[in-house]
MIFIRO-251657 format. One record per atom (N, C-alpha, C, O, CB): atom name; x, y, z. Coordinates in steps of 0.05 Angstrom, whole numbers. Glycine has a CB too. Layout:
N
atom=CA; xx=X; yy=Y; zz=Z
...
// end
This chain:
45
atom=N; xx=-261; yy=1; zz=683
atom=CA; xx=-262; yy=23; zz=658
atom=C; xx=-287; yy=39; zz=651
atom=O; xx=-308; yy=27; zz=647
atom=CB; xx=-256; yy=8; zz=633
atom=N; xx=-287; yy=79; zz=648
atom=CA; xx=-318; yy=71; zz=633
atom=C; xx=-304; yy=93; zz=624
atom=O; xx=-284; yy=106; zz=630
atom=CB; xx=-355; yy=69; zz=646
atom=N; xx=-332; yy=90; zz=595
atom=CA; xx=-321; yy=102; zz=586
atom=C; xx=-346; yy=128; zz=588
atom=O; xx=-368; yy=129; zz=598
atom=CB; xx=-309; yy=88; zz=564
atom=N; xx=-320; yy=160; zz=563
atom=CA; xx=-332; yy=185; zz=565
atom=C; xx=-358; yy=192; zz=554
atom=O; xx=-366; yy=194; zz=531
atom=CB; xx=-316; yy=201; zz=556
atom=N; xx=-370; yy=194; zz=576
atom=CA; xx=-399; yy=215; zz=559
atom=C; xx=-393; yy=211; zz=521
atom=O; xx=-395; yy=192; zz=506
atom=CB; xx=-395; yy=264; zz=571
atom=N; xx=-385; yy=235; zz=519
atom=CA; xx=-384; yy=230; zz=489
atom=C; xx=-382; yy=207; zz=469
atom=O; xx=-387; yy=204; zz=445
atom=CB; xx=-369; yy=240; zz=484
atom=N; xx=-374; yy=195; zz=486
atom=CA; xx=-365; yy=167; zz=468
atom=C; xx=-401; yy=148; zz=478
atom=O; xx=-414; yy=130; zz=467
atom=CB; xx=-322; yy=144; zz=489
atom=N; xx=-405; yy=158; zz=494
atom=CA; xx=-433; yy=143; zz=487
atom=C; xx=-460; yy=160; zz=473
atom=O; xx=-478; yy=149; zz=461
atom=CB; xx=-444; yy=132; zz=515
atom=N; xx=-457; yy=187; zz=476
atom=CA; xx=-469; yy=206; zz=459
atom=C; xx=-464; yy=197; zz=431
atom=O; xx=-477; yy=178; zz=423
atom=CB; xx=-460; yy=235; zz=463
atom=N; xx=-450; yy=206; zz=420
atom=CA; xx=-441; yy=187; zz=393
atom=C; xx=-455; yy=152; zz=390
atom=O; xx=-470; yy=147; zz=372
atom=CB; xx=-403; yy=184; zz=397
atom=N; xx=-450; yy=139; zz=404
atom=CA; xx=-461; yy=114; zz=396
atom=C; xx=-491; yy=122; zz=397
atom=O; xx=-505; yy=124; zz=377
atom=CB; xx=-451; yy=88; zz=415
atom=N; xx=-502; yy=128; zz=433
atom=CA; xx=-535; yy=127; zz=424
atom=C; xx=-537; yy=157; zz=413
atom=O; xx=-544; yy=173; zz=430
atom=CB; xx=-560; yy=122; zz=454
atom=N; xx=-534; yy=163; zz=397
atom=CA; xx=-545; yy=195; zz=378
atom=C; xx=-579; yy=168; zz=376
atom=O; xx=-586; yy=146; zz=384
atom=CB; xx=-516; yy=209; zz=328
atom=N; xx=-589; yy=187; zz=362
atom=CA; xx=-622; yy=206; zz=351
atom=C; xx=-610; yy=180; zz=332
atom=O; xx=-614; yy=157; zz=338
atom=CB; xx=-629; yy=253; zz=337
atom=N; xx=-597; yy=187; zz=310
atom=CA; xx=-593; yy=186; zz=274
atom=C; xx=-591; yy=140; zz=293
atom=O; xx=-603; yy=119; zz=290
atom=CB; xx=-543; yy=214; zz=249
atom=N; xx=-575; yy=147; zz=306
atom=CA; xx=-568; yy=102; zz=318
atom=C; xx=-588; yy=99; zz=310
atom=O; xx=-596; yy=91; zz=288
atom=CB; xx=-566; yy=83; zz=355
atom=N; xx=-604; yy=109; zz=341
atom=CA; xx=-635; yy=91; zz=361
atom=C; xx=-649; yy=92; zz=328
atom=O; xx=-652; yy=72; zz=314
atom=CB; xx=-661; yy=119; zz=399
atom=N; xx=-655; yy=117; zz=320
atom=CA; xx=-666; yy=113; zz=290
atom=C; xx=-664; yy=84; zz=271
atom=O; xx=-684; yy=70; zz=269
atom=CB; xx=-651; yy=133; zz=274
atom=N; xx=-646; yy=79; zz=262
atom=CA; xx=-629; yy=61; zz=246
atom=C; xx=-635; yy=32; zz=258
atom=O; xx=-642; yy=11; zz=248
atom=CB; xx=-597; yy=70; zz=246
atom=N; xx=-629; yy=39; zz=282
atom=CA; xx=-641; yy=10; zz=307
atom=C; xx=-659; yy=-5; zz=301
atom=O; xx=-665; yy=-26; zz=290
atom=CB; xx=-655; yy=17; zz=335
atom=N; xx=-672; yy=28; zz=318
atom=CA; xx=-705; yy=22; zz=309
atom=C; xx=-713; yy=3; zz=283
atom=O; xx=-717; yy=-21; zz=280
atom=CB; xx=-721; yy=52; zz=301
atom=N; xx=-712; yy=25; zz=265
atom=CA; xx=-711; yy=15; zz=239
atom=C; xx=-714; yy=-16; zz=229
atom=O; xx=-730; yy=-30; zz=216
atom=CB; xx=-687; yy=24; zz=233
atom=N; xx=-688; yy=-18; zz=246
atom=CA; xx=-678; yy=-41; zz=217
atom=C; xx=-693; yy=-72; zz=240
atom=O; xx=-695; yy=-94; zz=229
atom=CB; xx=-623; yy=-44; zz=207
atom=N; xx=-701; yy=-70; zz=264
atom=CA; xx=-706; yy=-84; zz=288
atom=C; xx=-739; yy=-91; zz=268
atom=O; xx=-749; yy=-113; zz=262
atom=CB; xx=-705; yy=-61; zz=325
atom=N; xx=-747; yy=-67; zz=262
atom=CA; xx=-782; yy=-75; zz=264
atom=C; xx=-775; yy=-88; zz=229
atom=O; xx=-792; yy=-100; zz=216
atom=CB; xx=-815; yy=-37; zz=268
atom=N; xx=-751; yy=-84; zz=219
atom=CA; xx=-749; yy=-101; zz=193
atom=C; xx=-749; yy=-134; zz=188
atom=O; xx=-760; yy=-150; zz=173
atom=CB; xx=-725; yy=-91; zz=181
atom=N; xx=-729; yy=-135; zz=209
atom=CA; xx=-721; yy=-168; zz=221
atom=C; xx=-748; yy=-170; zz=236
atom=O; xx=-754; yy=-194; zz=234
atom=CB; xx=-687; yy=-172; zz=245
atom=N; xx=-768; yy=-158; zz=252
atom=CA; xx=-782; yy=-167; zz=263
atom=C; xx=-809; yy=-177; zz=243
atom=O; xx=-826; yy=-195; zz=246
atom=CB; xx=-785; yy=-150; zz=283
atom=N; xx=-802; yy=-155; zz=220
atom=CA; xx=-832; yy=-169; zz=198
atom=C; xx=-823; yy=-191; zz=194
atom=O; xx=-830; yy=-210; zz=208
atom=CB; xx=-841; yy=-156; zz=164
atom=N; xx=-804; yy=-192; zz=173
atom=CA; xx=-780; yy=-215; zz=169
atom=C; xx=-788; yy=-246; zz=185
atom=O; xx=-791; yy=-268; zz=174
atom=CB; xx=-747; yy=-201; zz=185
atom=N; xx=-789; yy=-241; zz=206
atom=CA; xx=-795; yy=-261; zz=228
atom=C; xx=-816; yy=-278; zz=223
atom=O; xx=-817; yy=-303; zz=221
atom=CB; xx=-801; yy=-249; zz=253
atom=N; xx=-840; yy=-253; zz=221
atom=CA; xx=-868; yy=-256; zz=230
atom=C; xx=-886; yy=-264; zz=202
atom=O; xx=-908; yy=-276; zz=203
atom=CB; xx=-879; yy=-224; zz=244
atom=N; xx=-873; yy=-257; zz=181
atom=CA; xx=-893; yy=-257; zz=167
atom=C; xx=-874; yy=-293; zz=134
atom=O; xx=-881; yy=-303; zz=113
atom=CB; xx=-898; yy=-211; zz=157
atom=N; xx=-856; yy=-296; zz=152
atom=CA; xx=-837; yy=-314; zz=129
atom=C; xx=-858; yy=-342; zz=140
atom=O; xx=-859; yy=-348; zz=116
atom=CB; xx=-790; yy=-318; zz=138
atom=N; xx=-868; yy=-355; zz=149
atom=CA; xx=-879; yy=-381; zz=173
atom=C; xx=-912; yy=-379; zz=149
atom=O; xx=-927; yy=-399; zz=148
atom=CB; xx=-885; yy=-367; zz=226
atom=N; xx=-917; yy=-356; zz=133
atom=CA; xx=-935; yy=-355; zz=139
atom=C; xx=-952; yy=-357; zz=95
atom=O; xx=-963; yy=-336; zz=87
atom=CB; xx=-935; yy=-329; zz=165
atom=N; xx=-951; yy=-386; zz=74
atom=CA; xx=-959; yy=-373; zz=50
atom=C; xx=-981; yy=-365; zz=43
atom=O; xx=-1003; yy=-375; zz=49
atom=CB; xx=-955; yy=-384; zz=35
atom=N; xx=-975; yy=-335; zz=20
atom=CA; xx=-1001; yy=-336; zz=13
atom=C; xx=-1010; yy=-359; zz=0
atom=O; xx=-993; yy=-375; zz=-9
atom=CB; xx=-1007; yy=-316; zz=-2
atom=N; xx=-1037; yy=-364; zz=-3
atom=CA; xx=-1068; yy=-378; zz=-11
atom=C; xx=-1065; yy=-385; zz=-30
atom=O; xx=-1061; yy=-407; zz=-41
atom=CB; xx=-1093; yy=-364; zz=-12
atom=N; xx=-1067; yy=-355; zz=-40
atom=CA; xx=-1059; yy=-360; zz=-68
atom=C; xx=-1044; yy=-369; zz=-91
atom=O; xx=-1052; yy=-369; zz=-115
atom=CB; xx=-1058; yy=-353; zz=-71
atom=N; xx=-1025; yy=-375; zz=-83
atom=CA; xx=-1011; yy=-387; zz=-105
atom=C; xx=-1002; yy=-415; zz=-92
atom=O; xx=-979; yy=-421; zz=-87
atom=CB; xx=-985; yy=-367; zz=-117
atom=N; xx=-1029; yy=-435; zz=-88
atom=CA; xx=-1037; yy=-463; zz=-83
atom=C; xx=-1063; yy=-460; zz=-105
atom=O; xx=-1069; yy=-479; zz=-120
atom=CB; xx=-1046; yy=-471; zz=-46
atom=N; xx=-1079; yy=-433; zz=-107
atom=CA; xx=-1113; yy=-439; zz=-111
atom=C; xx=-1110; yy=-450; zz=-135
atom=O; xx=-1132; yy=-453; zz=-144
atom=CB; xx=-1136; yy=-414; zz=-112
atom=N; xx=-1090; yy=-460; zz=-154
atom=CA; xx=-1097; yy=-477; zz=-178
atom=C; xx=-1090; yy=-501; zz=-183
atom=O; xx=-1098; yy=-516; zz=-201
atom=CB; xx=-1089; yy=-468; zz=-197
atom=N; xx=-1073; yy=-506; zz=-166
atom=CA; xx=-1074; yy=-542; zz=-160
atom=C; xx=-1091; yy=-561; zz=-135
atom=O; xx=-1088; yy=-586; zz=-135
atom=CB; xx=-1043; yy=-550; zz=-154
// end
């Protein structure tokens, strides 16, 4: 069962690929910055 080319073009349009890229960048930022606690929070203790 093959998908028509129009469906593939609609799914993989420029807007969808750009939105996917932005989403992946945001997820990567959350993952890489979640474990590093800021040191200024602990300066008073």
